[in-house]
C-alpha positions as CSV (number, residue, x, y, z in Angstrom):
1,X,3.7,185.7,188.1
2,X,3.3,189.1,186.5
3,X,-0.3,190.4,187.0
4,X,-1.6,193.8,185.9
5,X,-4.7,194.6,188.0
6,X,-7.4,196.8,186.4
7,X,-10.6,197.9,188.1
8,X,-12.8,195.1,186.7
9,X,-10.3,192.5,185.5
10,X,-6.7,191.3,185.9
11,X,-4.2,190.5,183.2
12,X,-1.7,187.7,183.8
13,X,1.2,188.3,181.4
14,X,4.2,186.2,182.4
15,X,4.0,184.2,179.1
16,X,3.5,187.1,176.8
17,X,6.3,188.8,174.8
18,X,4.3,192.1,174.8
19,X,3.1,193.2,178.2
20,X,0.3,195.6,179.1
21,X,1.3,199.1,177.9
22,X,-0.2,202.6,177.5
23,X,-0.9,202.1,173.8
24,X,-3.3,199.2,174.3
25,X,-5.1,200.7,177.3
26,X,-5.4,204.0,175.4
27,X,-6.9,202.3,172.3
28,X,-9.4,200.2,174.3
29,X,-10.5,203.3,176.2
30,X,-10.6,205.6,173.1
31,X,-12.4,203.5,170.5
32,X,-16.0,204.6,169.7
33,X,-18.3,201.6,170.3
34,X,-21.3,202.5,168.3
35,X,-24.8,201.5,169.3
36,X,-26.2,198.4,167.8
37,X,-22.9,196.5,167.2
38,X,-23.2,192.8,167.6
39,X,-19.6,191.5,167.2
40,X,-16.0,192.5,167.9
41,X,-12.7,191.1,166.8
42,X,-9.4,191.8,168.6
43,X,-6.6,191.2,166.1
44,X,-3.3,189.9,167.5
45,X,-4.8,189.7,171.0
46,X,-1.7,189.1,173.1
47,X,-2.8,189.1,176.7
48,X,-6.4,189.7,175.6
49,X,-6.4,193.2,177.0
50,X,-8.4,194.9,174.2
51,X,-11.1,192.2,174.1
52,X,-11.5,192.5,177.8
53,X,-11.8,196.3,177.6
54,X,-14.5,195.8,174.9
55,X,-16.3,193.4,177.2
56,X,-16.2,195.8,180.1
57,X,-17.4,198.8,178.0
58,X,-20.2,197.0,176.1
59,X,-22.8,194.4,176.2
60,X,-21.7,192.8,172.9
61,X,-22.3,189.1,173.0
62,X,-19.7,188.0,170.5
63,X,-16.1,189.2,171.3
64,X,-13.6,187.2,169.5
65,X,-9.8,187.4,169.4
66,X,-7.1,185.9,167.2
67,X,-3.5,185.2,168.4
68,X,-0.8,183.3,166.6
69,X,1.9,182.7,169.3
70,X,1.4,179.6,171.5
71,X,2.2,181.2,174.9
72,X,0.3,184.3,174.2
73,X,-2.7,182.3,173.0
74,X,-2.7,180.3,176.2
75,X,-2.4,183.4,178.3
76,X,-5.2,185.1,176.5
77,X,-7.5,182.2,177.1
78,X,-6.5,182.1,180.8
79,X,-7.3,185.8,181.1
80,X,-10.6,185.4,179.3
81,X,-11.6,182.5,181.6
82,X,-10.7,184.4,184.7
83,X,-12.9,187.4,183.8
84,X,-16.6,187.8,184.6
85,X,-17.3,187.9,180.8
86,X,-15.8,184.5,179.9
87,X,-19.0,183.4,178.2
88,X,-18.7,186.3,175.7
89,X,-15.0,185.9,174.9
90,X,-13.3,183.4,172.6
91,X,-9.8,183.3,171.2
92,X,-8.8,181.6,167.9
93,X,-5.2,180.2,167.7
94,X,-4.1,181.3,164.2
95,X,-2.3,184.0,162.3
96,X,-4.5,186.8,161.2
97,X,-3.7,186.0,157.6
98,X,-5.0,182.4,158.1
99,X,-8.0,183.7,160.0
100,X,-9.3,186.2,157.5
101,X,-8.8,183.7,154.6
102,X,-10.9,181.0,156.4
103,X,-13.6,182.9,158.3
104,X,-16.8,183.8,156.4
105,X,-18.3,185.9,159.2
106,X,-18.0,189.7,159.4
107,X,-17.6,191.9,162.5
108,X,-19.0,195.2,163.4
109,X,-15.8,196.4,165.2
110,X,-12.3,195.4,164.6
111,X,-9.6,196.6,167.0
112,X,-5.8,196.1,166.8
113,X,-2.6,197.2,168.5
114,X,-0.4,195.8,165.8
115,X,3.3,195.3,165.6
116,X,4.7,198.3,164.0
117,X,8.5,198.6,164.2
118,X,9.3,198.5,160.5
119,X,13.1,198.7,161.1
120,X,15.1,195.7,162.4
121,X,14.9,195.7,166.2
122,X,16.9,193.7,168.7
123,X,16.4,193.9,172.4
124,X,17.9,190.4,173.1
125,X,14.3,189.1,173.7
126,X,13.5,187.3,170.4
127,X,9.7,186.8,171.1
128,X,9.3,190.4,172.1
129,X,11.2,191.6,169.0
130,X,9.0,189.4,166.7
131,X,5.9,190.7,168.4
132,X,7.0,194.3,167.8
133,X,8.1,194.0,164.2
134,X,5.7,195.1,161.5
135,X,6.9,192.3,159.2
136,X,5.0,189.7,161.3
137,X,1.8,191.4,160.3
138,X,2.4,193.9,157.6
139,X,0.0,196.8,157.4
140,X,-1.0,195.7,153.9
141,X,-2.1,192.3,155.3
142,X,-3.8,193.9,158.3
143,X,-5.8,196.3,156.2
144,X,-6.7,193.7,153.5
145,X,-8.0,191.3,156.2
146,X,-9.8,194.1,158.0
147,X,-11.6,195.1,154.8
148,X,-12.6,191.5,154.2
149,X,-14.0,191.0,157.8
150,X,-15.6,194.3,158.4
151,X,-19.4,194.5,158.2
152,X,-21.0,197.2,156.1
153,X,-21.8,199.2,159.2
154,X,-18.6,198.4,161.0
155,X,-15.4,200.3,161.9
156,X,-11.8,199.4,162.4
157,X,-9.7,201.0,165.2
158,X,-6.0,200.9,165.5
159,X,-3.0,202.6,167.1
160,X,0.2,203.2,165.1
161,X,3.2,205.4,165.2
162,X,2.4,209.0,164.0
163,X,5.2,208.7,161.5
164,X,3.3,205.9,159.8
165,X,-0.1,207.6,159.7
166,X,0.1,208.9,156.1
167,X,1.4,205.6,154.8
168,X,-1.2,203.6,156.7
169,X,-4.1,205.8,155.5
170,X,-2.9,205.6,151.9
171,X,-2.9,201.8,152.1
172,X,-6.3,201.9,153.7
173,X,-7.7,203.9,150.8
174,X,-6.7,201.1,148.4
175,X,-9.1,198.7,150.3
176,X,-11.9,201.3,150.6
177,X,-11.4,202.1,154.2
178,X,-11.4,205.8,155.3
179,X,-10.6,207.6,158.5
180,X,-13.5,208.9,160.5
181,X,-11.7,209.7,163.8
182,X,-8.0,210.6,164.3
183,X,-6.5,211.4,167.7
184,X,-2.8,212.2,167.8
185,X,-1.0,211.5,171.1
186,X,1.9,213.3,172.8
187,X,3.6,212.2,176.0
188,X,3.6,215.9,177.1
189,X,3.2,219.3,175.4
190,X,7.0,219.7,174.8
191,X,7.5,216.5,172.8
192,X,6.5,215.6,169.3
193,X,3.4,213.6,168.5
194,X,4.2,209.9,169.0
195,X,1.1,207.9,168.2
196,X,-2.0,208.1,166.0
197,X,-5.3,206.6,167.1
198,X,-7.4,205.9,164.0
199,X,-10.9,204.7,163.5
200,X,-11.8,203.8,159.9
201,X,-15.0,202.6,158.1
202,X,-16.3,202.2,154.6
203,X,-17.8,205.7,154.8
204,X,-16.0,208.8,153.7
205,X,-17.4,211.1,156.4
206,X,-15.9,214.3,157.7
207,X,-12.9,213.4,159.8
208,X,-12.9,214.3,163.5
209,X,-9.3,215.2,164.3
210,X,-8.1,215.8,167.9
211,X,-4.9,215.8,170.0
212,X,-4.3,214.1,173.3
213,X,-1.6,215.0,175.8
214,X,-0.9,212.3,178.4
215,X,1.2,214.1,181.1
216,X,1.5,217.6,182.3
217,X,4.8,216.6,183.9
218,X,6.3,213.2,184.9
219,X,3.6,211.0,186.5
220,X,1.2,214.0,186.6
221,X,-1.6,213.2,184.1
222,X,-3.8,215.5,182.2
223,X,-7.5,215.6,183.0
224,X,-8.3,214.5,179.5
225,X,-6.2,211.4,179.9
226,X,-7.6,210.6,183.3
227,X,-11.1,211.0,182.1
228,X,-10.4,208.6,179.2
229,X,-8.7,205.8,181.2
230,X,-10.3,206.1,184.7
231,X,-12.6,203.2,184.2
232,X,-9.6,200.9,183.8
233,X,-6.6,202.1,185.9
234,X,-6.9,201.5,189.6
235,X,-5.1,204.8,190.5
236,X,-7.1,207.0,188.1
């Protein structure tokens, strides 16, 4: 059984196509959890990592998740039930498209590490390829649903390829969602920016734009990255 042990919870991931990775941990550590929020939704939960990070970082009573794939849904529920916050965590078994069409409630924080490979990908692992391809949850659907489910005071946090940042923000504008925070992520100083961390809301505020470098050299992490993730990783 494949278990990823964090400081305050463990992730069992043998049934999940997409395993614990830097993107998810980074997003869960980076997102600004504003005072007074009462509900969180993890979109496309997979192992449940983001919802568990939100439970560790906040006292929010309602932390929901939605996951389509059977095995991932079952694994997410197992991980929720094994945590100390099981009474605050709940996973719906549905596609996000089904979910946002049927649910009337709104959430103060939406968070997603979405599939984003827009090109055809083939690793020989069909479930993993489907989980990684943007067509299973197109950005248009993700943003339309986010706009429908977001409370008036809420925000939506996501991690996407840097190459898709402009396109994603243009689509967001069409549903009246605007970036408030952008952090662009490099593996090290010598490589191009790879990811964009975005937090959007209905408010057109001045945008806080930063850059994060993960490593100084191979397996030697920057202090900024250590500070961001130390509450989660055992070795930080």
